[in-house]
DRENLUMMI-824474 format. One record per residue (C-alpha): residue number from 1; x, y, z. Coordinates in pm, 1 decimal, m for minus. Layout:
BEGIN
NODE    k         u         v         w
NODE  NUM         X         Y         Z
...
END
This chain:
BEGIN
NODE    k         u         v         w
NODE    1   12110.9   15535.6   27268.2
NODE    2   11857.9   15235.1   27355.6
NODE    3   11575.4   15396.0   27215.8
NODE    4   11785.9   15495.6   26880.3
NODE    5   11894.3   15124.2   26856.7
NODE    6   11573.5   15004.6   26866.8
NODE    7   11410.5   15246.3   26639.9
NODE    8   11707.4   15145.3   26360.0
NODE    9   11614.7   14800.9   26402.6
NODE   10   11254.1   14820.8   26361.5
NODE   11   11313.6   15040.9   26036.6
NODE   12   11524.0   14776.9   25927.8
NODE   13   11282.0   14516.0   25972.7
NODE   14   10919.6   14659.2   25926.2
NODE   15   11015.3   14916.8   25630.1
NODE   16   11062.3   14828.3   25254.5
NODE   17   11409.5   14983.6   25110.0
NODE   18   11196.2   15254.4   24965.4
NODE   19   11025.4   15364.9   25266.8
NODE   20   11347.1   15372.9   25413.8
NODE   21   11489.8   15625.5   25182.4
NODE   22   11215.7   15850.0   25256.5
NODE   23   11203.1   15806.4   25617.7
NODE   24   11591.8   15880.8   25615.2
NODE   25   11564.8   16167.4   25339.2
NODE   26   11283.1   16305.9   25555.0
NODE   27   11517.7   16342.6   25864.0
NODE   28   11816.2   16486.8   25667.1
NODE   29   11646.0   16754.8   25511.2
NODE   30   11438.0   16861.8   25813.1
NODE   31   11820.1   16910.8   25954.8
NODE   32   11806.0   17219.2   25752.1
NODE   33   11615.3   17387.8   26069.0
NODE   34   11968.8   17427.3   26197.8
NODE   35   12038.2   17743.7   25957.6
NODE   36   11702.6   17892.2   26097.5
NODE   37   11787.5   17872.7   26447.0
NODE   38   12190.9   17959.6   26395.5
NODE   39   12266.1   17870.2   26738.9
NODE   40   12087.0   18175.1   26876.7
NODE   41   11935.3   17966.9   27176.5
NODE   42   12271.9   17900.5   27330.4
NODE   43   12342.3   18276.3   27324.5
NODE   44   11985.1   18340.2   27474.9
NODE   45   12060.5   18128.5   27781.0
NODE   46   12396.0   18284.3   27828.2
NODE   47   12233.4   18641.4   27810.8
NODE   48   11924.6   18543.6   27998.5
NODE   49   12126.3   18402.3   28310.6
NODE   50   12349.8   18704.9   28270.2
NODE   51   12040.1   18904.3   28371.6
NODE   52   11864.9   18673.3   28593.5
NODE   53   12158.2   18690.6   28827.0
NODE   54   11993.5   19043.4   28925.1
NODE   55   11657.9   18913.9   28946.0
NODE   56   11450.5   18665.1   29114.8
NODE   57   11077.7   18568.8   29208.9
NODE   58   10909.1   18690.4   29508.2
NODE   59   10650.3   18513.8   29745.6
NODE   60   10389.5   18598.0   29491.1
NODE   61   10546.5   18480.9   29164.5
NODE   62   10636.7   18830.1   29049.9
NODE   63   10976.5   18904.3   28943.0
NODE   64   11185.3   19144.1   29148.1
NODE   65   11525.4   19292.9   29146.9
NODE   66   11729.6   19538.6   28921.0
NODE   67   11469.3   19699.7   28682.6
NODE   68   11738.8   19762.8   28429.0
NODE   69   11796.5   19389.6   28434.6
NODE   70   11418.7   19304.7   28401.4
NODE   71   11371.5   19556.6   28107.9
NODE   72   11664.1   19380.3   27919.7
NODE   73   11564.3   19039.6   27988.7
NODE   74   11191.2   19138.7   27856.7
NODE   75   11319.6   19285.0   27542.9
NODE   76   11552.2   18996.3   27478.6
NODE   77   11236.8   18750.0   27521.4
NODE   78   11015.8   18984.3   27272.2
NODE   79   11287.5   18974.1   27033.4
NODE   80   11371.4   18595.6   27047.1
NODE   81   10988.1   18520.0   27012.7
NODE   82   10940.0   18743.8   26717.4
NODE   83   11243.0   18580.7   26527.9
NODE   84   11170.2   18220.8   26616.6
NODE   85   10802.2   18272.1   26512.7
NODE   86   10883.1   18440.0   26184.2
NODE   87   11161.0   18161.8   26144.4
NODE   88   10901.2   17865.9   26245.5
NODE   89   10629.6   17996.1   26025.1
NODE   90   10884.2   18016.3   25710.6
NODE   91   11054.9   17694.4   25770.5
NODE   92   10699.9   17552.8   25770.8
NODE   93   10595.1   17695.8   25429.2
NODE   94   10949.7   17626.4   25303.6
NODE   95   10976.1   17244.0   25388.6
NODE   96   10626.3   17181.7   25305.7
NODE   97   10654.5   17328.8   24961.2
NODE   98   10996.9   17232.9   24898.5
NODE   99   10953.7   16891.8   24998.3
NODE  100   10645.1   16842.1   24816.5
NODE  101   10834.4   16931.8   24496.6
NODE  102   11144.8   16773.6   24583.2
NODE  103   10987.1   16425.1   24655.7
NODE  104   10695.5   16450.2   24407.9
NODE  105   10983.8   16467.2   24109.1
NODE  106   11060.7   16090.0   24148.5
NODE  107   10681.3   15983.5   24146.8
NODE  108   10478.8   15837.6   24424.5
NODE  109   10688.4   15527.3   24502.6
NODE  110   10531.4   15551.7   24832.0
NODE  111   10157.3   15593.8   24869.9
NODE  112   10007.2   15873.0   25098.8
NODE  113   10351.6   16039.2   25208.2
NODE  114   10211.4   16375.2   25129.5
NODE  115   10049.0   16393.2   25497.8
NODE  116   10308.4   16272.8   25691.6
NODE  117   10546.2   16538.9   25525.4
NODE  118   10319.2   16826.5   25569.6
NODE  119   10231.2   16706.7   25932.5
NODE  120   10631.9   16693.0   25998.3
NODE  121   10686.7   17001.4   25860.7
NODE  122   10422.7   17147.6   26083.6
NODE  123   10570.6   16975.1   26391.2
NODE  124   10947.0   17115.5   26273.8
NODE  125   10800.4   17469.5   26243.8
NODE  126   10623.3   17454.0   26603.6
NODE  127   10935.2   17318.9   26755.5
NODE  128   11128.0   17593.6   26662.3
NODE  129   10897.5   17848.0   26764.8
NODE  130   10899.5   17687.0   27124.3
NODE  131   11282.3   17720.6   27138.6
NODE  132   11339.8   18042.4   27282.0
NODE  133   11080.3   17968.0   27559.4
NODE  134   11296.2   17652.9   27640.1
NODE  135   11633.9   17868.5   27644.5
NODE  136   11494.9   18182.8   27832.0
NODE  137   11366.9   17911.8   28098.5
NODE  138   11684.4   17762.3   28127.8
NODE  139   11866.8   18089.7   28124.6
NODE  140   11672.6   18218.4   28410.4
NODE  141   11738.5   17898.5   28638.4
NODE  142   11355.1   17764.4   28592.7
NODE  143   11432.5   17429.0   28359.9
NODE  144   11361.2   17217.5   28681.4
NODE  145   11027.1   17383.1   28712.0
NODE  146   10902.3   17248.2   28377.0
NODE  147   11116.1   16941.0   28251.0
NODE  148   11108.1   16691.3   28558.0
NODE  149   10969.1   16344.4   28513.2
NODE  150   10978.0   16067.7   28743.1
NODE  151   10871.8   15723.3   28657.9
NODE  152   10559.7   15698.7   28819.1
NODE  153   10505.3   16031.5   28562.2
NODE  154   10521.8   15812.6   28255.0
NODE  155   10339.3   15537.0   28401.1
NODE  156   10046.7   15787.3   28417.4
NODE  157   10132.6   15909.8   28067.0
NODE  158   10138.9   15560.7   27898.8
NODE  159    9885.7   15298.0   27933.0
NODE  160   10121.5   15014.6   27805.7
NODE  161   10507.6   15056.3   27970.6
NODE  162   10697.9   14771.8   27800.9
NODE  163   10985.6   14814.3   28009.6
NODE  164   11163.7   15079.9   28233.6
NODE  165   11485.8   15143.3   28443.0
NODE  166   11770.4   15371.4   28508.2
NODE  167   12113.8   15403.0   28353.5
NODE  168   12423.9   15571.6   28424.8
NODE  169   12464.5   15523.0   28763.2
NODE  170   12057.5   15586.9   28829.2
NODE  171   12101.8   15943.1   28692.0
NODE  172   11883.4   15891.6   28374.2
NODE  173   11545.3   15710.9   28302.3
NODE  174   11447.8   15523.1   28015.8
NODE  175   11115.7   15373.5   27932.2
NODE  176   11011.8   15127.4   27625.9
NODE  177   10614.4   15228.0   27594.1
NODE  178   10327.9   15162.9   27321.1
NODE  179   10324.1   15519.9   27183.8
NODE  180    9943.8   15416.9   27069.5
NODE  181    9886.0   15421.7   27462.5
NODE  182    9981.5   15764.8   27518.3
NODE  183    9711.3   15959.0   27728.3
NODE  184    9674.0   16257.1   27925.4
NODE  185    9803.0   16191.2   28275.4
NODE  186    9569.3   16246.2   28570.1
NODE  187    9718.0   16379.0   28850.3
NODE  188    9611.2   16423.5   29237.8
NODE  189    9762.1   16496.4   29570.9
NODE  190    9951.5   16157.7   29592.5
NODE  191   10176.3   16298.9   29307.4
NODE  192   10337.9   16544.3   29493.5
NODE  193   10704.4   16551.2   29518.5
NODE  194   10813.5   16554.0   29900.5
NODE  195   11150.4   16601.6   29976.5
NODE  196   11291.7   16470.8   30325.8
NODE  197   11338.7   16679.1   30595.8
NODE  198   11725.3   16678.3   30570.7
NODE  199   11736.1   16732.4   30207.3
NODE  200   11947.8   17037.8   30218.8
NODE  201   12145.9   16914.0   30513.2
NODE  202   12442.4   16843.5   30269.0
NODE  203   12462.8   17184.3   30155.5
NODE  204   12566.7   17310.5   30476.4
NODE  205   12827.0   17046.6   30522.1
NODE  206   12954.1   17130.2   30168.1
NODE  207   12932.9   17521.6   30279.4
NODE  208   13163.8   17440.3   30553.4
NODE  209   13406.9   17255.8   30330.0
NODE  210   13385.4   17529.0   30092.9
NODE  211   13490.8   17793.1   30375.1
NODE  212   13793.8   17587.6   30455.8
NODE  213   13996.9   17666.0   30143.0
NODE  214   14090.5   17960.4   29975.3
NODE  215   13920.8   17883.8   29629.3
NODE  216   13623.5   17680.8   29508.7
NODE  217   13552.3   17566.5   29135.3
NODE  218   13243.0   17348.6   29032.3
NODE  219   13314.4   17072.0   28786.7
NODE  220   13033.5   17032.2   28568.5
NODE  221   12843.1   17323.7   28438.8
NODE  222   12515.1   17112.3   28354.8
NODE  223   12174.3   17192.9   28530.2
NODE  224   12297.6   17026.8   28840.7
NODE  225   12596.1   17234.2   28886.9
NODE  226   12358.4   17541.1   28818.8
NODE  227   12140.0   17423.6   29101.7
NODE  228   12448.0   17328.8   29337.2
NODE  229   12575.7   17694.6   29265.9
NODE  230   12254.4   17896.7   29391.4
NODE  231   12246.2   17689.3   29691.6
NODE  232   12609.7   17697.4   29770.5
NODE  233   12603.8   18081.0   29721.4
NODE  234   12260.8   18163.1   29943.5
NODE  235   12420.9   17961.1   30198.5
NODE  236   12707.7   18203.6   30199.9
NODE  237   13006.0   18013.8   30020.4
NODE  238   13244.9   18182.8   29780.8
NODE  239   13266.9   18016.0   29438.9
NODE  240   13547.7   18113.1   29186.1
NODE  241   13385.1   17969.7   28863.5
NODE  242   13264.9   17645.1   28707.7
NODE  243   13464.1   17415.9   28466.6
NODE  244   13334.3   17236.1   28152.9
NODE  245   13452.4   17051.5   27882.1
NODE  246   13179.2   17157.6   27656.4
NODE  247   13305.7   17420.8   27431.2
NODE  248   12941.0   17565.2   27383.3
NODE  249   12925.1   17646.4   27763.6
NODE  250   13281.2   17793.3   27825.7
NODE  251   13322.5   18150.2   27871.4
NODE  252   12953.8   18178.3   27937.9
NODE  253   12750.0   18216.9   28267.8
NODE  254   12556.3   17996.5   28464.6
NODE  255   12178.0   18065.6   28521.3
NODE  256   12094.6   18270.0   28823.7
NODE  257   12433.8   18264.1   29034.6
NODE  258   12642.3   18418.5   28712.2
NODE  259   12912.7   18178.1   28766.2
NODE  260   13168.5   18219.3   28457.5
NODE  261   13222.4   17895.9   28286.9
NODE  262   13594.4   17816.6   28221.9
NODE  263   13789.4   17532.1   28004.1
NODE  264   13965.5   17305.2   28202.4
NODE  265   14299.9   17411.9   28096.5
NODE  266   14215.8   17794.5   28174.0
NODE  267   14074.4   17700.3   28522.1
NODE  268   14331.4   17484.7   28643.2
NODE  269   14598.2   17769.6   28605.3
NODE  270   14376.0   17965.7   28824.3
NODE  271   14351.1   17696.1   29098.6
NODE  272   14620.9   17630.3   29354.6
NODE  273   14708.4   17274.8   29507.4
NODE  274   14452.4   17189.7   29760.6
NODE  275   14181.7   17407.5   29626.3
NODE  276   13819.4   17272.3   29638.7
NODE  277   13675.7   17110.4   29325.4
NODE  278   13300.1   16981.8   29348.3
NODE  279   13254.9   16748.9   29120.8
NODE  280   12889.4   16723.1   28986.1
NODE  281   12929.7   16374.8   28845.5
NODE  282   13123.5   16123.8   29036.9
NODE  283   13102.5   15900.8   28704.7
NODE  284   13388.3   16136.5   28592.9
NODE  285   13579.0   16169.8   28903.7
NODE  286   13877.4   15954.6   28801.2
NODE  287   13884.3   16123.3   28451.0
NODE  288   13911.8   16477.5   28660.0
NODE  289   14138.2   16381.6   28900.6
NODE  290   14380.2   16222.6   28648.1
NODE  291   14327.3   16565.6   28392.0
NODE  292   14383.6   16765.4   28711.8
NODE  293   14694.9   16591.9   28793.0
NODE  294   14527.6   16488.6   29143.0
NODE  295   14629.0   16840.4   29315.0
NODE  296   14276.5   16931.1   29448.4
NODE  297   14035.3   16815.2   29709.9
NODE  298   13767.8   16654.0   29523.0
NODE  299   13419.5   16651.8   29665.7
NODE  300   13162.0   16421.5   29490.1
NODE  301   12837.2   16629.3   29535.7
NODE  302   12603.1   16352.9   29395.7
NODE  303   12701.8   16119.7   29715.2
NODE  304   12525.3   16396.5   29915.1
END
């Protein structure tokens, strides 16, 4: 949100009215890529998580488990890559050629707009091509392996970091950096992330809490809920379902654990007073308690 506000202010201060028109029109035209994506990324994640629940990596990094599930996952990935590659190429050509005609019809009010437009069209097409990769990685519970940043990582990526910090209870990082100072980060052994020896001790305690009640549910089906569900299941705890207010996640399954995600109104009908509700984000605890009528035993997982 802060970055968007800064960008808006810079555009208003530095761009002429005509250049602002080109900028916002560029973004509006490129938004049509949603018609090529068609929401398939969410579908891919859901189906991949359902199959990955029967699969795992062995010590050598090979996928093992149900061969039928592996075959279906492979076929799904192959189809998705072919579809998105074709859609990416098509969108690049359509945007590039159509944009040259559309923007050129009003004359060259801004010099040298063609190269940025073609470059933006190519980047948009490439972004569409990698969407299935991210969707499959998320479905197979591998996001943490490829999408994790620490503040020190940003310091290595940018030569000039103007401002940085944490927001929303320390859950999100933000940076303001000089984009021209972006560089290839250099890593060494000091960059390794070392977890404390008692990192998973809280899981044992939460597993004990889960065993003390008849039913257990997770409130929050984002990446943290995905990881927490897997750890709790591996520790022997029984989980009934996950709860999330996001309609895009409801009636789908969490990656790896295969836990069904339900809307609050449906989930609360299945729980009994006193059942455990593991809250993934305590910033929403008061809201969750109010919505559920303060009938359950609430466990704030992010304080573990």
